[in-house]
N, C-alpha and C positions, 0 to 999 in steps of 0.2 A: 585645650582640654585633653587632647590625646596625650600630650606630654605629661599632664598631671596624673593621668591614669596609667602611665608607664607603657603605652602602646608602642612608641618608637623602639624602646629597648627590646620588647618582645619580637617585633618584626625583624630586628637585626640579628637575632640569635642564630647560631649555626645549626644546620640540619644534622641531626645525629643519625637518623635512619632514613636514607634515601629510598625512593620507590625503585625496586628492581626493574630492569628493562623488560618490557612486555607484560608487566603485571598491571591489571586494572586498578588504579589508585582508589577509585570510588568504592569498588567492591571490597578491596582490602580494608578500607576504613569501616565499612559496615561489618565485615567479618571480625575485625578487632574489637568493635563495640560489643558484639555478641560474645566473643572470647573473654573479654574482661568481665562481663556479667556472669559468665560461667565461673570464672575465678573467684568472684565475690559471692557465689551461690545465690545469684539474683536473676537467674534466667529460667522462666517457666515456658518450656517448649510449646505446650498446647495453648498457651495464652499469649503467644508471641506474634509479631508481624509476619514472621516466616510461615507460621501455621495459617494465618489469615490469607496469605498469598496463595497457598495451596488450596484453601477453601474456595477462593475466588476463581481459581484457574479454569474450571470447566466452563464458566460463563463466556470465556474469551477464545475458546478453541477455534471458532470460525474466523477470528480476526488474526490468527497466527499462521504463518506459513508452515506447512507440515504440522499443523496444530496438534492432532491426535498423538503423534509420535513424541513431539517435544513436551507436551503436557505429561505424558506418561513417564518420560525420562526424569522430568523435574520432580514429579510426585514420588517416584521411586528413590530419587536422590534424597528427598526429605526423609523417607523411611530409613535409608542408610544412615543419615545423620542421627536419627532417633536411636538406632541401634548402637552407634558409636558412643552416644552420650550415656546410654543405659549401662554399658559395660566397656569403658575405654581400657585398652591395653597399655596405653602410655599417653603422654601429653600430646604427641603428634596426632593421635586420633581425635582429640578435642579440637586441635587446630584445623584439621581437615573438616570436621563436622561444622565448625563455624563458617568456613568458606561455602560449604553446601547450603547452609541456612541463609547465608548472605544472598545467594542466587534467588532463593525463595522470597526473601524480604524485598529484594529489588523489584521482583514482579509485583508485589503488593504496592510498592511505592510508584512504579513507573508503568505498570500494565503491560500489554502485549509487546511494547518496545523492548522490554527487558529480555525477551526470548528471540530477539533478532540478532543480526550480525554474528560476531564470533561465538556468542553463547548458543545461538541457534545452530550454528555449524557444528559446535561441539556436541550438541544433542543429536544431530543427524548422524554423526560419525560413530555413535555407540548404540548398542542393542538394549542396554538396561541401565538402571541407576547406579548399580555397583561399578560398571565400567566407566560411567561418567565421573564417579568419585575417584576412581583410580587414575583418571586422565587429568586431574588437577595439576597445574604447573607446579613442580617442586619449589620454584622460586616464590610462588604465592604463599605456600606453606612456610617457607623459610622467612618470609617477610613478617608473618604473624608471630613466629617464634622470636625474631629479632626485636620486634616491638615489645613483646612480653618481657624479655630479658632486660632490655634497656629501661623499662619502667617498673621493674619488680619492686623497687623500694616504695614507690607510690601505691601500688596495688596492695602490698603488705601493710602499709600504713592504714589504708582503708579497712583492710581485713581486721587489723588489731582494734580499730575504733569500733567496728561492728561487733566484734567479740566482746568488747568491754561494755556493750549495751547502747551505743549510739544508734539512733534511728537510721535505717537503711530502706529506701524505697526505690526499686528499679522501675524505670519507665513510669514515673508519677504522672497521673492524669490531672487535668485542670477542669474545674466546674464550668468555665466559660469557653472550653476548647471549641465547641461547635459554632461559636461566633465566627471562627475563621476556618470552618470546615474540618476541624479536628487537629489536635496537637498533643504531644506528650514529650516529657523531658527524657534525658538519658538515665540519670539516677540522682538520688538525694541522699547525702550523708550528713547526719546532724541537721543543721538548718541551712546547709549549703546545697544549692541546686547546681549540678555539674553537667556540662555538655562536652562530649568527647569530639574533638575535631582533628582527624588524622590527615592533616594537610602538609604537603612538602614545602609550599611557598606561602609565606605570610606577608601581609601588608597592613598598614594602618586602617585603610577602609574595610578590609576583610575582618580585622579584629573588632572594629567598631560595629560591624554588622553582627558578629557573634554576640557582642554585649547587648545589642538591641534585641536580638532574638531571645536571650535569657530574660531581659527585662519584660519582654512581651509575655513570656511564660508566667512571670510573677504577676503581671496584670490580669492574666486569665484565671489565676487562683482567686476568684471573685470574693469568696468568703474567708480568705486567709486560712483555709483548712490545712495547708502544708506548712504555714508559718515560716516561709523562706525569709532569711535575713541576710544572706550573702549568696553570691553566684561565682562560679569558677569555670574557666575554660581549660580543659585538659588538652594539651598539645603533645601527644606521644612521640611524634617524629622529632620534636625539639627537646623532649624530656622536661617540659614545663607544666606547671599547674598553678597559674596565677588566680588569686581569689580577691574579689572586691566586696566590701560590705554594702548593703543597700543604703545605709546611712551616708556612705561616701558617694555612691552613684546618684542618689536623690538629693544630696546636700541637705539632709535634715532627718528627723526622726521618722522612720518608716511607719511606725504605729500611727502617727498623726497624718502622714502624707498619703499612705496607700489607699484609704477609702475614697478620697477625692480623686486621686489619679485613676483608680479602677473605674469609677463612675464615668470619668471623661473618656477612658479607653473604650468602655461599652458604647458610649454615645458616638464615638468616632467610627465604630464598626457598623453602625445601623444601615448605612447605604449599601454596603458591600457584603453583608453577612450572608452565608450560605444557609444556615439553619435559622429557624424561628427563634428570636431572642426571648428568653424568659428572664424577667427582672430578678435581681438577687433576692428580693423579698418574696417573690412568688416561688422561686425555687426552694427557699427555706420552708415555705408552707408545704410544698410537696414532700420534703424530707420529713417534716413533722407528721404528715399524714401517713407516710410509709412506716414510721416508727410507732404510731399510735395503735394500741390494741383495740380501740373503739372505732377505728376506721371501718366503714362498711366493706364487706367482702368484694363487692363489685368494683369499688374504687381501688382496693389492693390489687385486684386482677388487672385493672387498667394500667396501674403503675408497673406491674410485673411485665406487661407486654410492651412497655415503652423502650426507647433507645438509651435511656440514661442508666449506665452501669451502676452508679452509686445508689439510685433509687431501687433498682432490682435487688441489690445487696441488702438494703434496708428492709424491703418487703420479705426477703428470704429469711431474715433473722427475727421477724416479728412473730411472736407466738400465736397471734390471732389469724395469721394467714391460713386460708383453707388448704387442706391436704393436696387437692388436685393442683392448686397453684404452686405449692412447694415442689411437687413432682415435676412440673414444667421448669421451674427454676433450677432444679437439681441437674437438669440436662443442659444448662446454659453453657455456652462455649467459653465464657470468661470465668476463670478460677475465682475471682473476687466474689462473683455472685454465688457460686457453689459454696464458697466459704461461709457466706451468710446463712445458707440453708443448713450447713453442717453445724452452725452455732445454735440453731433454733431448738429449744427443748421439746417442741411439738413435732419435730421431724420424725417420721416413722423409722423404726429400727432397721428395716430392710434398706432404706436409703442410706442411713449411717453406715451400715455394713458395706454397701457398695462404695461409699466414700473412702473406706479404709484402703481401697486399691486405686484411689484417684491419682492422676498424674501430678497433681499439685501437692507439695509438701504442706502448705498452709491448710488446705482442705483436709488432709489426713489428720493433721494436728487438731483442728477444730472438731472433727468427728470424734477423735479419741478423748477429747476433753469435755465433750457434750454430756452433761449430767443426765439428759434425757435418754442417753444410750444405755443407761444402767438401771432403768426403771424395773422395779420388782413386779413380776406377774402375780396373779392370784395364787398360783401354785407355790410361790416363794422362790422360783428359779430366777436367775439373772440373765440378761442378754449381754453380749459382749461384742466389742470391736477388736479385731486383731490389728496389731501394730506392724506386723510384717507379712506373713503369708496366711491364706485361708486356713482355718483350723476347725475341724469338725467338732460338734458339741460332745462333751464328755458323756459317758454312759449314764451318769446320774442326773444329767441335765443341768449341772452347775458348772461354773467357770473354774478352771484349775487354779489353785493357789500359786502366787508368784514364787513361793519357795520351791515349787515343783517344776520350774522352768527347765525345758530340755535344751541343753547347750549345743554348741557346734560339735558335730560328731568328730571324735578323734580320728586322725588319719585322712579326713576329708574336709580340709578347711574351706573348700569352695562351696559347700552345701550346708544349708541349715537342716536341722532335724524336722520331721513333719509337723510337730507341735512347737514351732519356733518360739514364739513369745505370746503370752496372754497376760493381760493386766486387769485386775479387778479395780473398779472405781468406787466400790461401796464399803471400803474398809477404813479403819482408823489410820490416818497418816503416820501415827507413831509406830505402826507396824511395818513401815517401809524397810525393805531388806537392804540395809546399809552394808551388809557383808560383801555385796558385789563391789561397792566402792572400795572397801578395804582390800579386796582381792585385786582390783585393778591397780591401786597404788602399789601394793606389794609386788605386782608383776613388773613394774618399772623400776622400783627401788632395788628389788632383789635380783631379778634376772629377766631376760626377754625370752619368753617361751613361745612367742609367735601365736599362731591361730590355734594351737593345741591347748590353749589355756582354759578352754571350756566356758568362756564368757558368752552369754546369750545375746549377742549383738545383732541388730538388724542388718539387712543386706547393704543398705546405703553406707552404713558405717564401715563395713568390711571393705567396700570398693575404695572409698576415699582413704581409709587408713592404709590399704595396700599400696596406694600410690605414694603416700607419705613414707611408708616403710622402704619402698624401692629407692626413694631419694634420700634415705637415711635421715629423715626429718623426725627425730624422736620427739622434740617438743611439739611439733605440729600434730603428730600422731596422738600424743597424750592429750592434747587440747581437744582434738576431734572426739576421742573416746569419752573423755570426762564430760564434755558438753552433751553428747548423746545420752550418757548415763544419767546425768542430772535431770535432763528432760524426762527420762523414763521414770525416775524416782518422783519427780514433781507430779507427773501424770498419775502415778500410782497412789 
């Protein structure tokens, strides 16, 4: 069977990127996983395992040698990574940030043990998180860079598919994950569930274990919400990305086989499960209750206080959810839950305004697209959500017209004007200012005027476009700007 699946050929492939001497291979693998998701624009820092590790850190200080100091250093290192991600000066900043975040994620996975040994000694040797970041072994950073360069074609292929509209879900969760104490995948592109394995040594048993892990994830998708139909093991150190269809692995039609297999999988976990098992049918009932506008408020509150992220998301987007429950969910640590609240037409404008500054791009988009954010008051004035920086209300109490957008200030390409971007949601789509698109196309066809072109682009676009510009990546730069601009036109 191993030969049928091509495992011997994979295990015999040459190693392209060996682990540098002295570099922690496991941490390098975690860092590269984070770095790849950054490259795919699929890493939400505040909703990451790294952030969860920092959140859990205070609980374990007494179990860690020199716990107060080491916990402070790691927390400050997380803050340094956050700053590097918000305004990277070059690709090396992103590489360094990924390693810092790998330390935080490893604490989440391994607990106090992650802050012992050489990591603990490294924390003890510095006075603050910035010094800890500066002390990272240059070989570890070089390892991340080598892996990125060697696998650029694969990453670019995924980026192209995502840009063309293929589904992309980083860290997909599974409805049955708590049957095994929690589990999530690396990412999903199209209908292929992908697991990144940064291993220097491969063997047939190890590869078989990887495949079983992926099939286990498929079984945990109890209601087939993700509709996975193939699985892939990404092997960056070997430069390989083998993919197997479920039809081949299961030797039959997955649509026919999966329901029975999943039922058997659930039954097999009953003796060892960590969480209380909720049958598929029962969980579906809870989802229907969370979505139903006629569900009693007390029951919606109970679902909102539960551990199931998907149910909290559904309660958050339910227009019948009471305002006090919406306010509770608006502060949820998971961006997915906050996104549900941002989608809810009953969400108060003040919460939607706060979401305009949320750390999650998806939350900001949902808030900007929420029709409830543009409800007309009795006075006839409209409320607005800013898509870039906070903007004080106009003297007349109305939202500025998009034709009056204030552009990037000439001579200062690094700063937006105070009234950066405002978009009205209550006007005819036919009034969209397509002149901006014409101006942008002319910019690249005629000449490159750089940031003095006067285009009212949000901060995120300028950061990423500046990176593309430094790399002389004109097609990438154009793609970034056009995508952002089309989003703005559609929202308007």
